[in-house]
Structure formats: C-alpha cells, structure tokens
MARBA-3410 file (N, C-alpha, C, O; in Angstrom, 1 decimal):
178
36.0,-28.4,17.0,35.0,-27.8,17.8,34.5,-26.5,17.2,33.3,-26.2,17.1 ~ 35.5,-25.6,16.8,35.1,-24.3,16.2,34.4,-24.5,14.9,33.5,-23.8,14.6 ~ 34.8,-25.5,14.2,34.1,-25.8,12.9,32.6,-26.2,13.2,31.7,-25.8,12.4 ~ 32.4,-27.0,14.2,31.1,-27.5,14.6,30.2,-26.3,15.0,29.0,-26.2,14.7 ~ 30.8,-25.4,15.8,30.1,-24.2,16.2,29.7,-23.3,15.1,28.6,-22.8,15.0
30.6,-23.1,14.1,30.3,-22.3,12.9,29.2,-23.0,12.1,28.3,-22.3,11.6 ~ 29.2,-24.3,12.0,28.2,-25.0,11.2,26.8,-24.8,11.9,25.8,-24.6,11.2 ~ 26.8,-24.9,13.2,25.5,-24.7,13.9,25.0,-23.3,13.7,23.8,-23.1,13.6 ~ 25.9,-22.3,13.8,25.5,-20.9,13.6,24.9,-20.7,12.2,23.9,-20.0,12.0 ~ 25.6,-21.3,11.2,25.1,-21.2,9.8,23.7,-21.9,9.7,22.8,-21.3,9.1
23.5,-23.0,10.2,22.2,-23.7,10.2,21.2,-22.9,10.9,20.0,-22.8,10.4 ~ 21.5,-22.3,12.0,20.6,-21.4,12.8,20.2,-20.2,11.9,19.0,-19.8,11.9 ~ 21.2,-19.6,11.3,20.9,-18.4,10.4,20.0,-18.8,9.3,19.1,-18.0,9.0 ~ 20.2,-19.9,8.6,19.4,-20.4,7.5,18.0,-20.7,8.0,17.0,-20.3,7.4 ~ 17.8,-21.3,9.2,16.5,-21.6,9.7,15.8,-20.3,10.0,14.6,-20.2,9.8
16.4,-19.3,10.6,15.8,-18.1,10.9,15.4,-17.3,9.7,14.3,-16.8,9.6 ~ 16.2,-17.3,8.7,15.9,-16.7,7.4,14.7,-17.3,6.7,13.9,-16.6,6.2 ~ 14.6,-18.6,6.8,13.5,-19.4,6.2,12.2,-19.0,7.0,11.2,-18.8,6.3 ~ 12.3,-19.0,8.3,11.1,-18.6,9.1,10.6,-17.2,8.8,9.4,-17.0,8.7 ~ 11.6,-16.3,8.7,11.2,-14.9,8.4,10.6,-14.8,7.0,9.6,-14.1,6.8
11.2,-15.5,6.0,10.6,-15.5,4.7,9.2,-16.1,4.7,8.3,-15.6,4.0 ~ 9.0,-17.1,5.4,7.6,-17.7,5.5,6.6,-16.8,6.1,5.5,-16.7,5.6 ~ 7.1,-16.1,7.1,6.2,-15.1,7.8,5.9,-13.9,6.8,4.7,-13.4,6.8 ~ 6.9,-13.5,6.1,6.6,-12.4,5.1,5.7,-12.9,4.0,4.8,-12.1,3.6 ~ 5.8,-14.1,3.5,4.9,-14.7,2.5,3.5,-14.7,3.0,2.6,-14.4,2.3
3.3,-15.2,4.3,2.0,-15.3,4.9,1.4,-13.9,5.0,0.2,-13.7,4.8 ~ 2.2,-12.9,5.4,1.7,-11.5,5.5,1.3,-11.0,4.2,0.2,-10.3,4.1 ~ 2.0,-11.3,3.1,1.7,-10.8,1.8,0.4,-11.4,1.3,-0.4,-10.8,0.7 ~ 0.3,-12.7,1.5,-0.9,-13.4,1.1,-2.2,-12.8,1.8,-3.2,-12.6,1.2 ~ -2.1,-12.6,3.1,-3.2,-12.0,3.9,-3.5,-10.6,3.3,-4.7,-10.2,3.1
-2.5,-9.8,3.0,-2.6,-8.5,2.5,-3.3,-8.6,1.1,-4.3,-7.8,0.8 ~ -2.9,-9.5,0.2,-3.5,-9.6,-1.1,-5.0,-10.1,-0.9,-5.8,-9.6,-1.7 ~ -5.3,-10.9,0.1,-6.7,-11.3,0.3,-7.5,-10.0,0.6,-8.6,-9.9,0.1 ~ -7.0,-9.2,1.5,-7.7,-7.9,1.9,-7.9,-7.0,0.6,-8.9,-6.5,0.5 ~ -6.8,-6.9,-0.2,-6.9,-6.1,-1.4,-8.0,-6.7,-2.4,-8.8,-5.9,-2.9
-8.0,-8.0,-2.5,-8.9,-8.6,-3.4,-10.4,-8.4,-2.9,-11.3,-8.1,-3.7 ~ -10.5,-8.5,-1.6,-11.9,-8.2,-1.0,-12.3,-6.8,-1.2,-13.5,-6.6,-1.6 ~ -11.4,-5.9,-1.1,-11.8,-4.5,-1.2,-12.2,-4.2,-2.7,-13.3,-3.5,-2.9 ~ -11.5,-4.6,-3.6,-11.7,-4.4,-5.0,-12.7,-5.4,-5.7,-13.0,-5.3,-6.8 ~ -13.1,-6.4,-4.9,-14.0,-7.4,-5.4,-13.5,-8.1,-6.7,-14.2,-8.2,-7.7
-12.2,-8.5,-6.6,-11.6,-9.2,-7.7,-11.0,-10.6,-7.1,-10.8,-10.7,-5.9 ~ -10.9,-11.6,-8.0,-10.3,-12.8,-7.5,-8.9,-12.7,-6.9,-8.1,-11.9,-7.4 ~ -8.6,-13.4,-5.8,-7.3,-13.3,-5.2,-6.2,-13.7,-6.2,-5.1,-13.1,-6.2 ~ -6.5,-14.6,-7.2,-5.5,-15.0,-8.2,-5.1,-13.8,-9.0,-3.9,-13.7,-9.5 ~ -6.0,-12.8,-9.3,-5.7,-11.7,-10.1,-4.7,-10.8,-9.3,-3.7,-10.3,-9.9
-4.9,-10.7,-8.0,-4.0,-9.9,-7.2,-2.6,-10.5,-7.2,-1.6,-9.9,-7.3 ~ -2.6,-11.9,-7.0,-1.3,-12.6,-7.0,-0.5,-12.4,-8.3,0.7,-12.3,-8.3 ~ -1.3,-12.5,-9.4,-0.6,-12.3,-10.7,0.0,-10.9,-10.8,1.1,-10.8,-11.3 ~ -0.8,-9.9,-10.4,-0.3,-8.5,-10.5,1.0,-8.3,-9.6,1.9,-7.6,-9.9 ~ 1.0,-9.1,-8.5,2.0,-8.9,-7.5,3.2,-9.8,-7.6,4.2,-9.6,-6.9
3.3,-10.7,-8.6,4.4,-11.5,-8.7,5.1,-11.3,-10.1,4.4,-11.2,-11.1 ~ 6.4,-11.3,-10.1,7.2,-11.3,-11.3,7.4,-10.0,-11.9,8.2,-9.8,-12.8 ~ 6.7,-9.0,-11.4,6.9,-7.6,-12.0,7.7,-6.7,-11.1,8.3,-7.1,-10.1 ~ 7.7,-5.5,-11.5,8.5,-4.5,-10.8,7.6,-3.7,-9.8,8.1,-2.8,-9.1 ~ 6.3,-4.1,-9.7,5.4,-3.3,-8.8,5.4,-3.9,-7.4,5.1,-5.1,-7.3
5.8,-3.1,-6.4,5.8,-3.6,-5.1,4.4,-4.0,-4.6,3.4,-3.4,-5.1 ~ 4.3,-5.0,-3.7,3.0,-5.4,-3.2,2.1,-4.3,-2.8,0.9,-4.3,-3.1 ~ 2.7,-3.3,-2.0,1.8,-2.3,-1.5,1.3,-1.3,-2.6,0.5,-0.4,-2.3 ~ 1.8,-1.4,-3.8,1.3,-0.6,-4.9,0.2,-1.2,-5.7,-0.4,-0.6,-6.5 ~ 0.0,-2.5,-5.4,-1.1,-3.2,-6.2,-2.5,-2.6,-6.0,-3.2,-2.4,-6.9
-2.8,-2.1,-4.7,-4.1,-1.4,-4.6,-4.2,-0.1,-5.4,-5.2,0.2,-5.9 ~ -3.0,0.5,-5.6,-3.0,1.8,-6.3,-3.2,1.4,-7.8,-3.9,2.2,-8.5 ~ -2.7,0.3,-8.3,-2.9,-0.1,-9.7,-4.4,-0.3,-9.9,-4.9,0.2,-10.9 ~ -5.0,-1.0,-9.0,-6.5,-1.3,-9.1,-7.3,0.0,-9.0,-8.3,0.1,-9.7 ~ -6.9,0.8,-8.1,-7.7,2.1,-7.9,-7.6,3.0,-9.1,-8.6,3.5,-9.6
-6.4,3.1,-9.7,-6.2,3.9,-10.9,-6.9,3.3,-12.1,-7.6,4.0,-12.9 ~ -6.9,1.9,-12.2,-7.5,1.3,-13.3,-9.1,1.5,-13.2,-9.7,1.8,-14.2 ~ -9.6,1.4,-12.0,-11.1,1.6,-11.9,-11.5,3.0,-12.2,-12.4,3.2,-12.9 ~ -10.7,3.9,-11.6,-11.1,5.4,-11.8,-10.8,5.8,-13.3,-11.5,6.6,-13.8 ~ -9.8,5.2,-13.9,-9.5,5.6,-15.3,-10.2,4.8,-16.4,-10.1,5.1,-17.5
-10.9,3.7,-16.0,-11.6,2.9,-16.9,-10.7,2.1,-17.8,-11.0,1.9,-19.0 ~ -9.6,1.7,-17.3,-8.6,0.9,-18.1,-8.3,-0.4,-17.3,-8.7,-0.6,-16.1 ~ -7.6,-1.3,-17.9,-7.3,-2.6,-17.2,-6.1,-2.4,-16.2,-5.3,-1.4,-16.4 ~ -6.1,-3.2,-15.3,-5.0,-3.2,-14.3,-3.7,-3.4,-15.0,-2.6,-2.8,-14.7 ~ -3.7,-4.3,-16.0,-2.5,-4.6,-16.8,-1.9,-3.4,-17.5,-0.7,-3.2,-17.6
-2.9,-2.5,-18.0,-2.4,-1.3,-18.7,-1.7,-0.4,-17.7,-0.7,0.3,-18.0 ~ -2.3,-0.3,-16.5,-1.6,0.6,-15.4,-0.3,0.0,-15.1,0.7,0.8,-14.9 ~ -0.2,-1.3,-14.9,1.1,-2.0,-14.6,2.1,-1.7,-15.7,3.3,-1.3,-15.4 ~ 1.7,-1.8,-17.0,2.6,-1.5,-18.1,3.1,-0.1,-18.1,4.3,0.1,-18.3 ~ 2.2,0.9,-17.8,2.7,2.3,-17.7,3.6,2.5,-16.5,4.6,3.2,-16.6
3.3,1.9,-15.4,4.1,2.0,-14.2,5.5,1.4,-14.5,6.6,2.0,-14.1 ~ 5.5,0.2,-15.1,6.8,-0.5,-15.4,7.6,0.2,-16.4,8.8,0.0,-16.6 ~ 7.0,1.1,-17.3,7.7,1.8,-18.3,8.3,3.1,-17.7,9.0,3.9,-18.4 ~ 8.1,3.3,-16.4,8.8,4.4,-15.7,7.9,5.6,-15.3,8.3,6.5,-14.7 ~ 6.6,5.5,-15.6,5.6,6.5,-15.2,5.4,6.5,-13.7,5.3,5.4,-13.1
5.4,7.6,-13.1,5.2,7.7,-11.6,3.7,7.8,-11.3,2.9,8.1,-12.2 ~ 3.4,7.6,-10.1,2.0,7.7,-9.7,1.4,9.1,-9.9,0.2,9.2,-10.3 ~ 2.1,10.2,-9.6,1.5,11.5,-9.9,1.1,11.7,-11.4,0.0,12.2,-11.7 ~ 2.0,11.2,-12.3,1.7,11.3,-13.7,0.5,10.5,-14.1,-0.4,10.9,-14.8 ~ 0.4,9.3,-13.5,-0.7,8.4,-13.8,-2.0,8.9,-13.2,-3.1,8.8,-13.8
-1.9,9.5,-12.0,-3.1,10.1,-11.4,-3.7,11.2,-12.3,-4.9,11.3,-12.5 ~ -2.8,12.0,-12.8,-3.2,13.1,-13.7,-3.8,12.5,-15.0,-4.8,12.9,-15.5 ~ -3.1,11.5,-15.6,-3.6,10.9,-16.8,-5.0,10.3,-16.7,-5.8,10.4,-17.6 ~ -5.3,9.7,-15.5,-6.5,9.0,-15.3,-7.6,9.9,-14.6,-8.6,9.4,-14.3 ~ -7.3,11.1,-14.4,-8.2,12.0,-13.8,-8.5,11.7,-12.3,-9.6,12.0,-11.8
-7.5,11.2,-11.6,-7.6,10.9,-10.2,-6.9,12.0,-9.4,-5.7,12.0,-9.2 ~ -7.7,12.9,-8.9,-7.2,14.1,-8.2,-7.1,13.8,-6.7,-7.6,12.8,-6.2 ~ -6.5,14.7,-6.0,-6.4,14.6,-4.5,-7.8,14.5,-3.9,-7.9,13.8,-2.8 ~ -8.8,15.1,-4.5,-10.1,15.0,-3.9,-10.7,13.6,-3.9,-11.4,13.2,-3.0 ~ -10.3,12.8,-4.9,-10.8,11.4,-4.9,-9.9,10.5,-4.1,-10.3,9.3,-3.7
-8.7,10.9,-3.8,-7.8,10.1,-2.9,-7.9,10.4,-1.5,-7.6,9.6,-0.6 ~ -8.4,11.6,-1.1,-8.5,12.1,0.3,-9.3,11.1,1.1,-10.4,10.6,0.7 ~ -8.8,10.7,2.3,-9.5,9.8,3.2,-9.9,10.7,4.4,-9.1,11.2,5.1 ~ -11.2,10.9,4.6,-11.7,11.7,5.7,-11.3,11.0,7.0,-11.4,9.8,7.2 ~ -10.9,11.9,7.9,-10.5,11.4,9.3,-11.4,12.2,10.3,-11.7,13.3,10.1
-11.7,11.5,11.3,-12.5,12.1,12.4,-11.7,13.1,13.2,-12.1,14.1,13.7 ~ -10.4,12.8,13.2,-9.4,13.6,14.0,-8.2,13.8,13.1,-7.3,12.9,13.1 ~ -8.1,14.9,12.4,-6.9,15.1,11.5,-5.6,15.0,12.3,-4.5,14.8,11.6 ~ -5.6,15.2,13.6,-4.4,15.1,14.3,-3.9,13.7,14.4,-2.7,13.4,14.8 ~ -4.7,12.7,13.9,-4.3,11.3,13.9,-3.7,10.9,12.6,-3.6,9.7,12.3
-3.2,11.9,11.8,-2.7,11.5,10.5,-1.3,11.0,10.4,-0.8,10.7,9.4 ~ -0.7,10.8,11.6,0.6,10.1,11.6,1.6,10.7,10.7,1.8,11.9,10.7 ~ 2.3,9.8,9.9,3.3,10.3,9.0,2.7,11.1,7.9,3.5,11.8,7.1 ~ 1.4,11.1,7.7,0.7,11.9,6.7,0.3,13.3,7.2,-0.4,14.0,6.5 ~ 0.8,13.7,8.3,0.4,15.0,8.9,0.7,16.2,7.9,-0.1,17.0,7.7
1.9,16.2,7.3,2.2,17.3,6.3,1.1,17.4,5.2,0.7,18.5,4.8 ~ 0.7,16.2,4.7,-0.3,16.2,3.6,-1.6,16.7,4.1,-2.3,17.5,3.5 ~ -2.0,16.3,5.3,-3.3,16.7,5.9,-3.3,18.2,6.2,-4.3,18.8,6.2 ~ -2.1,18.7,6.5,-2.0,20.2,6.7,-2.2,20.9,5.4,-2.8,21.9,5.4 ~ -1.7,20.3,4.3,-1.9,20.9,3.0,-3.4,20.8,2.6,-4.0,21.8,2.1
-4.1,19.7,2.9,-5.5,19.6,2.7,-6.2,20.7,3.5,-7.1,21.3,2.9 ~ -5.9,20.8,4.7,-6.6,21.8,5.6,-6.4,23.2,5.1,-7.3,24.1,5.2 ~ -5.2,23.5,4.5,-4.9,24.9,4.1,-5.4,25.2,2.7,-5.3,26.3,2.2 ~ -6.0,24.2,2.0,-6.5,24.3,0.6,-8.0,24.2,0.6,-8.5,23.3,1.2 ~ -8.7,25.2,0.0,-10.1,25.1,-0.1,-10.5,23.8,-0.8,-9.8,23.4,-1.8
-11.5,23.1,-0.4,-12.0,21.8,-1.0,-12.1,21.9,-2.5,-11.8,21.0,-3.2 ~ -12.7,23.0,-2.9,-12.9,23.2,-4.4,-11.6,23.1,-5.2,-11.6,22.9,-6.4 ~ -10.4,23.4,-4.5,-9.1,23.3,-5.2,-8.4,22.0,-5.0,-7.3,21.8,-5.5 ~ -9.0,21.1,-4.2,-8.3,19.8,-4.0,-8.0,19.0,-5.3,-7.0,18.4,-5.4 ~ -8.9,19.1,-6.3,-8.6,18.3,-7.6,-7.2,18.8,-8.2,-6.6,18.0,-8.8
-6.8,20.0,-8.0,-5.5,20.5,-8.5,-4.4,20.3,-7.6,-3.2,20.5,-8.0 ~ -4.6,19.8,-6.4,-3.5,19.6,-5.4,-2.7,18.5,-5.9,-3.1,17.3,-6.1 ~ -1.4,18.7,-6.0,-0.5,17.7,-6.5,0.1,16.9,-5.4,0.6,17.4,-4.4 ~ -0.1,15.6,-5.5,0.4,14.6,-4.5,1.7,13.9,-5.0,1.9,13.7,-6.2 ~ 2.5,13.5,-4.0,3.7,12.7,-4.3,3.3,11.3,-4.4,2.2,10.9,-4.0
4.1,10.5,-5.1,3.8,9.1,-5.3,3.6,8.4,-3.9,2.6,7.6,-3.8 ~ 4.4,8.6,-3.0,4.3,7.9,-1.7,3.0,8.3,-1.0,2.4,7.5,-0.3 ~ 2.5,9.6,-1.2,1.3,10.0,-0.6,0.1,9.3,-1.3,-0.9,8.9,-0.6 ~ 0.2,9.1,-2.6,-0.9,8.4,-3.3,-1.0,6.9,-2.8,-2.0,6.4,-2.5 ~ 0.2,6.3,-2.7,0.2,4.9,-2.2,-0.3,4.8,-0.8,-1.1,3.9,-0.5
0.0,5.8,0.1,-0.4,5.8,1.5,-2.0,6.0,1.5,-2.6,5.2,2.3 ~ -2.5,6.9,0.8,-3.9,7.2,0.9,-4.8,6.0,0.4,-5.8,5.7,1.0 ~ -4.3,5.4,-0.7,-5.1,4.3,-1.2,-5.0,3.1,-0.2,-6.0,2.5,0.1 ~ -3.8,2.9,0.4,-3.7,1.8,1.3,-4.5,2.0,2.6,-5.0,1.1,3.2 ~ -4.5,3.3,3.1,-5.3,3.6,4.3,-6.7,3.2,4.1,-7.4,2.6,4.9
-7.2,3.6,2.9,-8.6,3.4,2.6,-8.9,1.8,2.6,-9.9,1.4,3.2 ~ -8.0,1.1,1.9,-8.2,-0.3,1.7,-8.1,-1.1,3.1,-8.9,-1.9,3.4 ~ -7.0,-0.7,3.8,-6.8,-1.4,5.1,-7.9,-1.1,6.1,-8.3,-2.0,6.8 ~ -8.3,0.1,6.2,-9.4,0.5,7.1,-10.6,-0.3,6.9,-11.2,-0.9,7.8 ~ -11.0,-0.4,5.6,-12.2,-1.2,5.3,-12.0,-2.7,5.5,-12.9,-3.4,6.1
-10.9,-3.2,5.1,-10.6,-4.6,5.3,-10.5,-5.0,6.8,-11.0,-6.1,7.2 ~ -10.0,-4.1,7.6,-9.9,-4.4,9.1,-11.2,-4.1,9.8,-11.3,-4.5,11.0 ~ -12.1,-3.3,9.2,-13.3,-2.9,9.9,-13.0,-1.8,11.0,-13.6,-1.8,12.0 ~ -12.0,-1.0,10.7,-11.6,0.1,11.7,-11.7,1.4,11.0,-11.8,1.5,9.8 ~ -11.7,2.4,11.9,-11.7,3.8,11.3,-10.4,4.1,10.6,-9.4,3.6,11.1
-10.5,4.9,9.5,-9.2,5.2,8.8,-8.2,5.9,9.8,-7.0,5.7,9.6 ~ -8.7,6.6,10.8,-7.8,7.2,11.7,-6.8,6.2,12.4,-5.7,6.5,12.6 ~ -7.4,5.0,12.7,-6.5,4.0,13.3,-5.4,3.5,12.4,-4.3,3.3,12.9 ~ -5.7,3.4,11.2,-4.7,3.0,10.2,-3.7,4.2,9.9,-2.5,4.0,10.0 ~ -4.3,5.3,9.7,-3.5,6.5,9.4,-2.5,6.8,10.5,-1.3,7.2,10.3
-2.9,6.7,11.8,-2.1,7.0,12.9,-0.8,6.1,12.9,0.2,6.5,13.4 ~ -0.9,4.9,12.3,0.2,4.0,12.4,1.1,4.0,11.1,2.0,3.2,10.9 ~ 0.7,4.9,10.1,1.5,5.0,8.9,2.9,5.4,9.3,3.1,6.3,10.2 ~ 3.9,4.8,8.7,5.3,5.2,9.0,5.9,4.5,10.1,7.1,4.7,10.4 ~ 5.1,3.6,10.8,5.7,2.9,12.0,6.4,1.6,11.5,7.2,1.1,12.3
6.1,1.1,10.3,6.7,0.0,9.7,7.1,0.3,8.3,6.5,1.2,7.7 ~ 8.0,-0.4,7.7,8.4,0.0,6.3,7.4,-0.1,5.2,7.5,0.7,4.3 ~ 6.4,-1.1,5.3,5.5,-1.2,4.2,4.1,-1.4,4.8,3.9,-1.7,5.9 ~ 3.1,-1.2,3.9,1.7,-1.4,4.2,1.4,-2.9,4.4,0.4,-3.2,5.1 ~ 2.1,-3.8,3.8,2.0,-5.2,4.0,2.3,-5.5,5.4,1.5,-6.2,6.1
3.4,-5.0,5.9,3.7,-5.2,7.3,2.8,-4.5,8.3,2.5,-5.0,9.3 ~ 2.3,-3.3,7.9,1.3,-2.6,8.7,0.0,-3.5,8.9,-0.5,-3.6,10.0 ~ -0.4,-4.0,7.8,-1.6,-4.9,7.8,-1.3,-6.1,8.8,-2.2,-6.4,9.6 ~ -0.2,-6.7,8.6,0.2,-7.8,9.5,0.2,-7.4,11.0,-0.2,-8.2,11.8 ~ 0.6,-6.2,11.3,0.7,-5.8,12.7,-0.8,-5.7,13.2,-1.0,-5.9,14.4
-1.7,-5.2,12.4,-3.1,-5.1,12.8,-3.7,-6.5,13.1,-4.5,-6.7,13.9 ~ -3.2,-7.5,12.3,-3.8,-8.9,12.5,-3.2,-9.6,13.7,-3.8,-10.6,14.1 ~ -2.1,-9.2,14.2,-1.5,-9.9,15.4,-2.3,-9.6,16.6,-2.0,-10.2,17.7
END
C-alpha cells in the first residue's frame, strides 16, 4: 500500500511539473510574439535568439533594442553578450544612453521596483541623462516596460508599477494576459 501511495505521488508530481512547464512555454511564446510585434521582426527570429543560447528570454528585447540603436545585427549583440559583456558596457559601446532608455511616466510614483532609478532621473538634469550610468537590470527593465506597455496597449505606468512583483518579465507579461 505504501509503495502504491508513493507511486501515485510521483506520478502526480510529474504531471504537475509537466503542466507547469507547458504553461511556462506558452507564456514564453506569447512574450516572444509581443517582442516580435514591437520590433516588427518575424517570430521565428525571436525564437532563434531565445533558444539554445545563454541569453535569458527577457533579455531578447534588449538585444534587439541595442542592435537597432547600434546599427548592428542582433547576432552580433548576442555574441558580445555571450562573450561576457554586460548591458552597461554594450549600451556605452552602441551609444545607448539613459536618455534613450528612459520611459516617461505620467506618475513617477508608480515606478514600482524602479523607484530608485526614477529618483536618480528626477535628481539629474535631462541634459545630463546621456551620461547617467545604468545597471544591467535597469536596462533590461526599461526596455521591457516599453515593449510590454505597447504590446498590451496600456500606459507604461501600469507595467512599471508591477515590476518586481514576479521574477521575470515573461511572467509579468503572462499576468497581464490572465
């Protein structure tokens, strides 16, 4: 009887893990569709960039943003990223300053987990924003807020307010779709 109970528990655990994995895959596919729409690239290109490499799904929009701003291919950005370059270094290399990453908010108090960054923006004259150094996570967040707000058709404040409430922007996008 104990053996049968254990076997049922193992089967239940495997079934739950499979269901969770399927939900995560569906969320990532939806996220990639949103990213493809924002950057007006084929979904297949997003899937290629997002599979098999060391670049997390939520960094794919940053790859495309940097590539567009820097006038290079997405593959070149991926190669630099996979060689160990951080987003701050790549932003500097491609001339992507805080001024081009900044997402205007109607209410800066709605900046959620990004409040310290928006306090830095507020304390810095706009003319000095290009020299404002951002952390990698801040760059990833700003690009994702821009992409998700447009994809969802909502104000950036709504997305920004919810940053940090889930572990990834893929999951954040999925919560908006529910």
